[in-house]
C-alpha positions in Angstrom: 37.5 88.6 33.1 38.2 91.4 35.6 41.8 90.9 35.2 41.5 91.1 31.3 39.6 94.6 31.6 42.7 95.8 34.3 45.0 94.6 31.5 43.3 96.6 28.4 42.8 99.8 31.0 46.3 99.6 31.5 47.6 98.9 27.8 45.7 101.8 26.9 46.9 104.3 29.4 50.4 102.9 28.6 49.7 103.3 24.5 48.2 107.0 25.1 51.2 107.8 26.9 53.9 106.7 24.3 51.6 108.1 21.9 51.4 111.6 23.9 55.4 111.8 24.4 55.8 110.8 20.8 53.9 114.0 19.8 56.3 115.8 22.0 59.1 114.4 20.5 61.2 111.3 19.4 63.7 112.0 21.6 61.8 112.6 24.5 59.6 109.6 24.1 62.6 107.3 23.8 64.1 108.6 26.8 60.9 107.9 28.5 60.6 104.4 27.2 64.8 103.8 28.2 63.9 105.1 31.5 60.9 102.5 32.0 63.4 99.4 30.8 66.1 100.8 33.0 66.5 97.2 34.8 66.8 95.4 31.6 69.8 94.1 30.6 71.9 95.9 27.8 72.4 93.0 25.2 75.7 93.3 23.2 75.9 93.1 19.6 77.4 89.5 19.6 74.7 88.5 22.2 72.1 90.0 20.0 73.4 88.0 17.2 73.4 85.1 18.7 70.0 85.1 20.1 68.7 86.4 16.9 70.5 83.6 15.0 69.6 81.0 17.3 66.8 79.7 15.1 66.9 76.0 16.8 69.2 73.6 18.1 67.0 69.9 17.5 66.8 67.7 20.7 67.9 64.5 20.7 65.7 61.2 22.1 67.2 58.1 23.2 65.7 54.5 24.1 65.8 53.6 27.5 67.7 50.5 26.3 70.3 53.2 25.1 70.1 53.4 21.4 69.7 57.0 19.9 66.3 57.2 18.9 66.9 60.3 16.7 66.2 64.1 16.6 63.1 66.0 17.2 62.7 68.3 15.1 59.9 67.0 12.5 57.3 68.7 15.0 58.5 72.1 14.5 60.4 72.2 10.8 62.2 75.1 10.2 64.8 75.7 7.3 67.2 78.5 6.8 67.7 80.8 3.6 70.0 83.1 2.7 68.9 86.9 1.5 70.1 86.5 -1.7 68.2 82.8 -2.2 64.8 84.5 -1.0 62.5 85.6 -3.7 62.0 89.2 -4.7 58.3 88.4 -4.7 58.4 87.3 -0.8 60.4 90.2 -0.1 58.0 92.7 -1.8 54.9 91.1 -0.4 56.5 91.0 3.5 57.3 94.8 3.2 54.4 95.9 1.8 52.1 93.8 4.2 53.8 94.5 7.5 56.1 97.4 7.0 56.1 99.6 4.2 58.4 102.1 5.7 61.0 98.9 6.5 64.0 100.4 4.4 63.6 104.2 5.7 62.5 103.6 9.6 64.9 103.1 12.9 63.3 99.8 13.7 60.1 101.4 15.3 57.5 103.2 12.9 56.1 106.1 15.2 53.1 106.8 12.9 52.3 103.1 13.4 52.5 103.4 17.1 50.3 106.6 16.7 47.7 104.8 14.9 47.9 101.4 17.2 47.6 104.0 20.1 44.5 105.5 18.5 42.9 102.4 17.9 43.8 101.2 21.7 41.9 104.0 22.9 39.2 103.9 20.9 38.6 100.5 20.6 38.8 100.5 16.9 40.1 97.6 15.2 43.8 97.3 15.4 45.7 98.6 12.1 49.2 97.2 13.8 51.9 99.0 15.5 54.9 96.6 15.0 57.2 97.1 12.3 59.6 93.6 10.9 61.9 94.6 13.5 59.6 94.4 16.3 58.4 91.3 15.4 61.7 89.6 14.8 62.4 91.2 18.8 59.4 89.3 19.9 59.9 86.0 18.0 63.4 85.9 19.5 64.3 88.2 22.2 61.2 88.4 24.2 58.6 85.9 25.8 55.0 86.4 25.0 53.5 88.4 27.4 51.6 91.3 27.1 52.4 93.8 29.2 53.3 97.9 29.1 57.0 96.8 30.1 57.5 94.0 27.8 56.4 96.5 25.3 59.1 99.2 26.1 61.6 96.3 26.0 60.2 95.6 22.5 60.6 99.2 21.3 64.3 99.4 22.9 66.0 96.2 21.4 64.2 97.4 18.2 66.1 100.4 18.3 69.2 98.8 19.4 68.5 95.8 16.7 68.6 98.6 13.7 71.5 100.3 15.0 73.9 97.0 14.8 72.3 94.9 11.8 71.7 95.9 8.1 68.1 96.1 6.8 68.7 92.6 4.8 70.3 90.9 8.0 67.0 91.6 9.7 64.6 90.7 7.1 66.3 87.7 6.5 66.3 86.8 10.1 62.6 87.3 10.1 61.7 84.9 7.5 64.0 82.4 8.9 61.9 82.6 12.0 58.6 83.3 11.3 55.8 80.7 12.1 53.7 79.9 9.0 51.2 77.5 10.7 51.2 73.7 9.4 52.6 71.9 6.6 51.2 69.3 4.2 52.4 66.4 6.7 50.5 68.4 9.5 54.0 69.7 11.1 54.3 72.9 12.8 56.4 75.3 10.5 58.4 78.5 10.7 60.3 80.0 7.9 59.6 81.1 4.1 61.7 78.3 3.2 59.8 75.4 5.1 56.5 77.3 4.4 57.4 77.7 0.5 58.0 73.4 0.3 55.3 72.7 3.2 52.9 74.2 1.2 53.7 74.4 -2.6 56.5 72.0 -3.0 58.9 74.6 -4.2 61.7 77.0 -3.1 61.0 80.2 -1.7 63.0 82.0 -4.6 60.3 80.2 -7.2 57.2 81.2 -5.5 55.1 83.2 -8.0 53.3 86.3 -6.4 49.9 85.1 -5.9 52.0 82.0 -3.8 54.3 84.5 -2.1 51.3 86.6 -1.1 49.1 83.8 0.5 52.2 82.7 2.4 53.1 86.1 3.7 49.6 86.3 5.2 50.2 83.7 7.5 52.6 85.6 9.6 49.9 87.6 11.5 47.6 84.5 12.4 49.3 81.2 11.2 47.2 78.8 12.4 44.1 80.6 11.3 45.6 80.8 7.7 47.4 77.6 7.2 45.5 75.3 4.7 46.4 71.9 6.7 44.9 70.3 9.7 46.9 68.5 12.4 46.6 65.3 10.4 47.8 67.2 7.0 44.4 66.9 5.6 43.2 70.3 3.7 40.9 72.2 5.6 37.3 73.0 4.7 36.9 75.5 2.1 34.7 77.6 4.7 38.0 77.6 7.2 40.1 78.2 3.8 38.5 81.5 3.1 40.3 83.2 5.9 43.5 82.8 4.3 42.3 83.7 0.9 40.8 87.2 1.9 44.5 87.4 4.1 46.0 87.1 0.4 43.9 89.5 -1.1 45.0 92.1 1.6 48.6 91.5 0.6 48.2 91.8 -2.8 46.4 94.8 -2.6 49.3 96.1 -0.7 51.7 95.3 -3.0 49.7 97.0 -5.6 49.4 100.2 -3.5 52.7 100.2 -2.5 53.9 99.6 -6.3 55.5 96.0 -6.1 53.3 95.0 -8.7 51.3 96.0 -11.6 47.4 96.3 -11.9 47.9 93.4 -14.6 50.0 91.7 -12.2 47.3 92.5 -9.5 44.4 90.4 -11.7 46.4 88.0 -12.8 47.8 87.1 -9.1 43.8 87.0 -7.9 43.0 84.5 -10.8 45.7 81.9 -9.7 44.4 78.5 -8.3 46.3 78.7 -4.6 44.2 75.5 -3.4 45.4 73.2 -6.9 48.9 74.2 -6.1 49.1 72.4 -2.6 51.7 70.1 -2.0 50.9 66.5 -1.6 51.6 64.8 1.4 55.4 63.5 1.5 56.8 61.7 4.3 60.4 61.7 5.6 62.6 59.8 7.4 61.1 61.3 10.6 58.1 59.3 10.6 60.3 55.8 11.8 59.0 56.1 14.9 55.9 59.0 14.7 54.2 57.6 17.8 57.3 58.1 20.2 58.1 61.4 18.5 54.7 62.8 19.4 54.2 61.0 22.5 57.8 62.3 24.0 57.2 65.9 22.4 54.1 66.0 24.3 55.3 64.2 27.4 58.4 66.4 27.6 56.2 69.7 27.2 53.8 69.0 30.0 56.5 68.1 32.3 58.6 71.8 31.3 55.3 73.5 31.3 54.6 72.4 35.1 58.1 73.2 36.4 57.5 76.5 34.7 54.2 76.6 36.5 55.6 75.6 39.8 58.4 78.0 39.6 56.3 80.9 38.9 53.7 79.8 42.1 51.1 79.1 39.6 50.6 75.5 40.0 47.1 75.3 40.6 46.1 77.8 38.0 48.4 75.0 35.8 45.9 72.4 37.2 42.5 74.0 37.0 42.7 76.4 34.2 43.1 75.0 30.5 44.0 78.3 28.4 46.7 78.7 30.9 47.8 75.3 31.0 47.4 74.8 27.1 49.6 78.1 26.6 52.3 77.2 28.9 52.5 73.6 27.0 52.5 74.9 23.9 55.2 77.5 24.5 57.2 74.3 26.2 56.8 72.6 23.1 58.3 75.0 21.3 61.0 75.4 23.9 61.9 71.5 24.0 61.7 71.3 19.9 64.2 74.3 19.7 66.5 74.1 23.0 68.7 71.3 22.2 67.3 68.9 25.0 68.4 65.6 25.4 65.7 63.4 26.5 66.4 59.5 28.0 62.8 57.7 27.4 62.2 54.2 29.5 61.5 52.4 25.8 63.2 49.1 24.9 64.0 49.5 21.2 64.0 45.7 20.9 60.6 45.2 22.7 59.1 48.2 20.9 60.3 47.3 17.4 59.0 43.6 18.2 55.0 44.6 19.1 55.1 46.9 16.0 56.0 43.8 13.6 53.7 41.7 15.4 50.5 44.4 14.8 51.0 43.5 11.3 49.4 40.2 11.9 46.4 42.5 12.8 45.8 44.0 9.5 43.5 41.9 8.5 40.7 42.5 10.9 37.3 44.0 9.8 37.1 47.4 9.1 34.3 49.5 10.0 32.6 52.1 7.4 30.7 55.2 8.5 30.0 58.4 6.0 32.4 56.9 3.4 35.1 56.5 5.8 36.7 53.3 6.2 38.1 52.9 9.9 40.6 50.0 10.5 40.0 48.2 13.7 42.6 49.8 16.0 44.7 48.9 18.9 46.5 50.4 21.8 48.4 48.4 23.8 51.2 49.2 26.6 53.5 47.3 28.7 54.8 48.3 31.6 57.7 47.4 34.2 55.5 46.4 37.7 57.9 47.7 40.2 59.2 50.7 38.3 56.4 52.2 36.0 58.7 52.2 33.5 56.4 51.9 30.1 59.1 49.7 28.4 56.7 49.6 24.6 53.5 50.9 23.3 51.5 50.2 20.5 49.9 53.8 19.4 47.6 52.4 16.3 47.4 50.2 13.1 48.8 53.1 10.8 50.3 56.7 11.8 50.1 57.8 8.1 46.2 57.1 8.5 45.5 57.9 12.1 48.0 60.0 14.3 46.0 59.4 17.6 47.9 57.5 20.1 45.8 54.9 21.4 48.1 53.7 24.2 48.1 57.4 25.5 46.0 59.9 24.5 42.5 58.0 24.3 39.9 57.4 26.9 37.6 54.8 26.1 35.1 52.8 28.9 37.0 50.2 30.0 34.2 47.9 30.4 34.6 45.0 32.9 38.3 45.6 33.6 37.4 48.0 36.1 36.0 45.5 38.3 39.0 44.2 40.2 40.1 48.1 40.5 36.9 49.6 41.8 35.1 46.7 43.1 36.5 43.6 44.3 39.8 45.1 45.2 38.4 47.3 47.4 35.5 45.5 48.8 38.4 42.6 49.6 40.4 46.0 51.3 37.3 46.7 53.7 36.5 43.7 55.1 33.2 43.2 53.1 34.5 39.7 51.4 37.0 36.9 50.5 37.7 35.3 47.6 35.1 32.8 48.6 32.5 34.8 50.1 29.0 34.4 48.9 27.6 37.1 46.1 24.2 37.5 44.6 23.7 37.2 40.8 19.9 38.5 40.6 18.1 41.0 38.5 17.1 44.2 40.1 15.5 47.6 39.1 17.1 50.7 40.6 15.3 53.7 39.5 14.5 52.1 35.8 18.0 51.0 35.6 18.0 47.3 35.0 21.6 46.1 34.3 22.1 42.4 32.7 24.9 39.7 32.6 26.6 39.4 29.2 24.3 36.3 28.5 21.2 37.6 29.9 20.9 34.9 33.1 21.0 35.1 36.7 22.5 32.3 38.8 21.6 33.2 42.2 24.4 32.8 45.0 27.8 32.0 44.3 31.3 33.2 45.3 33.2 35.9 44.8 35.8 34.6 43.2 33.6 32.9 40.2 31.8 35.9 39.7 35.0 38.0 39.2 36.2 35.4 37.1 33.1 35.0 34.7 32.8 38.7 34.8 29.1 39.0 36.2 27.3 42.8 36.2 24.7 41.9 38.6 26.6 40.5 41.6 29.3 43.4 41.1 26.9 46.3 41.1 25.1 44.7 44.1 28.4 44.6 45.6 29.4 47.8 44.8 26.3 49.4 46.2 27.3 48.9 49.5 30.4 50.9 49.9 30.5 53.0 46.6 29.8 56.2 48.5 32.7 55.7 51.1 35.4 58.2 50.9 34.4 58.2 47.9 35.4 54.4 46.7 37.1 56.2 43.4 39.9 57.5 45.4 41.4 53.9 44.9 41.3 54.7 40.8 43.0 58.2 41.7 45.5 56.7 43.8 46.5 53.8 40.6 46.9 57.1 38.5 43.5 57.3 36.6 42.7 61.0 35.8 39.9 62.3 34.1 37.0 61.3 36.7 34.1 63.4 37.3 31.7 63.7 39.8 29.3 61.4 38.1 31.9 59.3 38.1 31.8 59.0 41.5 28.2 58.6 42.3 27.4 56.3 39.5 26.7 52.5 40.3 27.6 52.0 36.7 30.7 53.0 37.0 31.0 49.5 38.6 30.9 48.0 35.3 32.5 50.5 33.0 29.9 53.1 32.4 32.2 56.3 32.7 32.0 59.7 31.2 35.3 59.4 29.8 36.9 56.1 30.4 40.6 55.4 30.9 43.4 55.3 28.4 45.3 52.3 27.9 48.2 53.0 30.0 46.0 54.1 32.7 44.3 50.8 32.9 47.4 48.7 32.4 49.3 51.1 35.1 46.3 50.5 37.5 46.4 46.6 37.3 50.4 46.6 37.7 49.2 47.6 41.4 47.9 44.4 42.3 51.4 43.0 40.9 53.3 45.5 43.0 52.3 44.3 46.4 49.3 46.8 46.7 52.0 49.6 45.4 51.3 51.9 42.7 54.5 53.4 40.8 53.6 56.0 38.2 53.8 54.9 34.7 56.2 57.1 33.0 57.8 57.1 29.5 60.3 60.3 30.0 63.1 59.0 32.7 65.5 62.0 32.1 66.1 65.2 30.5 69.1 67.3 30.2 69.2 71.0 28.7 71.7 72.3 26.4 73.9 72.8 28.8 74.1 69.3 29.9 72.5 70.4 33.2 70.0 67.6 34.6 66.5 69.2 34.6 64.6 66.1 35.4 64.5 62.7 36.1 61.6 60.6 36.9 61.4 60.0 40.7 57.7 58.9 41.8 57.8 57.6 45.2 55.2 54.3 45.6 51.6 55.3 46.3 50.0 52.4 48.7 46.9 51.6 47.3 46.1 48.5 48.9 46.7 45.6 51.2 49.6 43.6 50.7 47.0 40.6 51.1 44.5 42.1 49.2 46.5 42.5 46.0 47.6 38.9 46.4 44.6 37.8 46.6 42.9 39.7 43.6 46.2 38.1 41.4 44.7 34.7 42.6 41.0 35.2 41.5 42.2 36.9 38.4 44.2 33.7 37.8 41.0 32.0 37.7 39.9 34.2 34.4 42.3 32.4 32.3 43.2 28.8 34.5 39.6 27.9 35.3 37.1 26.3 33.0 34.6 29.2 34.0 37.0 32.1 33.1 36.4 34.3 30.4 40.0 33.8 29.1 39.7 29.8 29.5 41.1 29.1 26.4 44.2 31.2 26.4 46.3 28.7 27.6 46.2 26.6 24.9 47.2 29.4 22.5 49.9 30.8 24.8 53.8 29.7 24.1 54.7 29.5 28.0 52.6 27.9 30.9 49.9 30.4 31.9 49.5 29.1 35.5 51.3 31.9 36.8 49.3 34.8 34.9 46.8 37.3 36.3 44.1 38.2 33.3 40.9 40.4 32.9 39.1 40.8 29.8 36.5 43.6 29.2 34.1 44.8 26.5 31.8 47.7 26.4 28.3 47.9 25.1 27.3 46.3 22.0 31.5 45.5 21.8 32.5 48.6 20.9 35.6 48.4 23.2 37.4 45.5 23.7 39.9 44.7 26.5 42.4 42.4 27.7 44.7 43.6 30.6 47.0 41.3 32.5 50.5 39.9 33.3 52.7 38.3 35.7 55.4 39.1 38.5 57.2 41.3 36.0 55.3 43.3 33.9 51.5 43.7 32.8 50.3 43.9 29.6 47.2 46.0 28.4 45.4 45.9 25.3 42.4 48.0 23.8 40.7 47.0 20.1 38.1 49.3 18.9 37.2 51.8 16.1 37.7 55.5 16.4 33.9 56.1 15.3 32.8 53.7 18.2 30.7 51.1 16.5 30.0 47.3 17.4 33.5 44.9 16.5 31.8 42.0 15.0 33.6 39.6 17.3 34.6 39.8 21.3 37.8 37.7 20.8 39.6 40.0 18.8 41.3 41.3 21.8 42.0 38.0 23.4 43.6 37.0 20.0 46.0 40.3 20.0 46.9 40.0 23.8 47.8 36.5 23.1 49.9 37.5 19.9 51.9 40.4 21.8 52.3 38.1 25.2 54.1 35.2 22.6 56.0 37.9 20.9 57.1 39.3 23.9 58.2 35.8 25.5 59.9 35.0 22.3 62.2 38.0 22.5 63.0 37.3 26.3 61.2 34.8 28.3 62.9 36.7 31.7 60.6 40.0 30.3 57.4 37.5 31.8 59.1 35.5 33.5 56.2 32.9 33.5 57.8 30.0 36.0 57.7 32.8 38.7 54.6 32.5 41.1 53.8 35.5 42.9 55.0 35.4 46.6 52.0 34.7 49.4 52.4 37.3 52.2 52.2 36.0 55.8 49.1 38.3 55.6 47.5 35.8 53.8 45.9 32.4 55.6 44.0 29.5 54.5 40.7 29.4 56.6 37.2 28.0 55.9 34.4 30.6 55.9 30.5 30.7 55.8 30.6 32.8 52.4 27.3 34.4 53.5 28.6 36.5 56.3 32.3 35.6 56.4 32.0 33.7 59.9 34.0 30.9 60.6 33.6 27.1 59.0 32.5 26.2 55.7 34.3 26.1 52.6 38.6 26.6 52.5 40.0 29.2 50.9 42.7 31.8 51.4 41.4 34.6 53.1 43.2 38.0 54.9 44.5 37.1 57.7 42.2 38.7 60.6 39.2 38.6 58.7 35.8 39.0 60.4 32.2 38.4 60.2 29.8 40.8 58.7 27.3 42.4 60.6 23.7 41.9 59.6 23.5 45.1 57.8 26.9 44.8 55.9 25.5 41.4 55.0 22.6 42.8 53.4 24.4 45.5 51.7 27.0 43.3 50.2 24.1 41.2 48.5 22.8 44.6 47.4 20.0 45.4 49.7 21.1 49.3 49.2 19.6 49.0 45.8 16.8 45.9 46.3 14.5 46.2 49.4 13.6 42.6 48.2 16.8 41.1 49.9 15.9 39.9 53.4 18.5 38.5 56.0 19.2 34.7 56.6 20.6 33.2 59.7 24.0 32.2 58.7 23.4 28.7 60.2 20.4 27.8 58.1 22.3 28.8 55.0 23.0 25.8 52.9 26.5 25.7 50.8 26.8 23.2 48.8 28.4 22.0 45.6 26.3 22.5 42.1 23.6 19.7 41.7 24.5 20.0 38.0 28.4 20.3 37.5 29.2 22.3 34.4 28.5 21.1 31.0 31.3 20.2 28.8 30.9 21.5 25.3 29.3 18.8 23.5 29.9 17.4 20.2 28.1 20.2 18.2 30.2 22.7 19.7 33.5 20.5 18.8 32.1 20.4 15.3 31.6 24.1 15.7 35.2 25.2 16.7 36.7 23.3 13.4 34.6 25.2 11.1 36.6 27.6 9.0 37.1 31.5 10.2 34.5 32.5 7.9 31.8 30.6 9.7 33.0 31.6 12.6 33.2 34.9 12.2 29.3 34.6 10.6 28.0 33.1 13.6 29.4 35.8 15.7 28.0 38.5 13.7 24.6 37.1 14.0 24.3 37.6 17.5 22.5 40.3 18.7 23.0 41.2 22.7 23.2 43.9 24.9 26.5 42.9 26.1 29.2 44.0 29.1 32.0 41.2 28.9 33.4 38.4 26.6 33.1 34.8 26.3 29.6 33.3 27.7 30.6 30.4 30.1 28.2 27.7 30.4 25.1 28.3 33.1 24.7 26.6 36.3 21.5 25.9 37.1 21.6 25.7 41.0 20.9 28.9 43.2 23.2 28.6 45.8 26.9 27.1 44.6 30.5 27.1 45.6 33.6 27.0 43.6 34.8 24.3 42.1 37.3 21.7 43.4 
């Protein structure tokens, strides 16, 4: 705020100085301004013409597999038109409203500058001091900064432009580059011809007086007056009103400058502007709309960050959202119009395959709220483990209906998929557990918070690998309570590329089961899981591989150093534990192997759902790739069945395997590091002796305090320490029940019956597919 006041005072002083000098004489004023910009390079007529006519150069985008994706020019659409093909209604409207002395001034309007000086000095509403020539200079020859020197440069360059170009050339160029908001597809548009076609569906020469006045009004504040939002929908009436009022002003200026008669004025006022808006018409640029949008946003962020670094404003870029957003928007326009060449990481065949696969999900149930029908959306990401390259993604079900990229640009509760990342991985890394260590599945009341397992049951003591494979909440939270305040433990997530964590996320026990402020994006979650498959090292997920500028210079190349997150032994043990999710009868995805078209023995998988089935997740993969998938509604609501994400993930994995089995390489097992050994431990406190399992080499017996903490003594003081030698670790007295005949018959019912049965279930859920309940209090893993 202080800086803003200083700049405002400076601007007023500058304008007052210019106003005073102008009052003393135009020649003196121009000489004074010229002195201020003595270091400004003097552009030749040729250089000015090149910059003024440099409307845009389309940027090209390529798949990582080499095929050309296309040109990025649909985000900012701009079509040029010659002076002769610009209708008189447009010319009259722009001159009347923006620069009534255009054909008689010398590029600047001294009286307009004086009016602006007075307004600035007195704090009155600005009447505008920039001529059409000055506005052209600002658009094409200068940046968007606001400073005394820049204003002086603007005045000097306007004088030069006026002396080198005809008035008609200046007007033509101005109308070809001026921004006009958005068209009926929600795309940013520039140029009067593009605006005429994008808003009314006609050529600029065919605009009537009312339409011309309406569009010309946009140039002062295009995103305030534009009638369409970013999705191409017509904005609410109260938001359209500003544009109608601006149109009225332009019509009044046309009347007062004798460009139209009183009768024409009245007729134009009656014209139904809203009724004349054009309908949405999609073009060939929508073949890969999710890629187009994602590449544009990603490149803009990269270029903006480079600019901030160059200007020594990196911290401001990270912490000041206004500065960050402003710089990203400038970089977005720079990319769209700058003739860049971008190589992505995406594999065309794989990407196309996934878009074809998602058509299988079109029959998934919709959700209706407030008259709006929401499809069951999808977001999916395929990441190469050892490089971090995003090979393909699914952004959503139908771009025409929803432009949001659910793979990269939305955050949702990760549910139980967070457990290996935040709880079991760090717990092994910190020495609290091994896969066979005992954890406690018992209810507790922590200051009124009483979480439950998905099946509303408790099992007592059981091995950590079973607690994870069954996705039990109670032992997970108890275990997390032992160490969640250390470091903090959320540093693990940050090292794996998870952004947007709040202070609440770092101190809240509910984070252990997915209770987060903002959640994770699909690509973030998938990238985090790829860390386990990459021996504990995280490679940053990315879609942009290289960027070349218009001169063929390489201005960016993805080069991310691996970040060590977990010990290699920890990652191997977690992968082994997650293998139980799909390959053990008690795992939440134990039905998957029968539906996959390849062997699942070397896969790792984690399922997850948020409360009331609002978010459904499956994340898993192989030695080569990690595939994450989410299903849910954009207006969060209960999904009728918990297994839609599992169905979707299976379909995606099968389609990848059918395309290229080497992408998954299902027969390749994870290499066991020397730091993992076979050993027998007492699961209670990790003392030697007991049940045999794989453990980290050098694991240590837990102290009494850590043993109690592991069982949740920090949140449940009723837990007491027992002598490990007295703890009996036995096999379950009652083995897991097999599905009875009734269950088998139920499986054979048609899909409708199955759906109805699942819809009848009313539970508070945070996980999927309940396994059979084991009766014994103390249990160990199956043989």
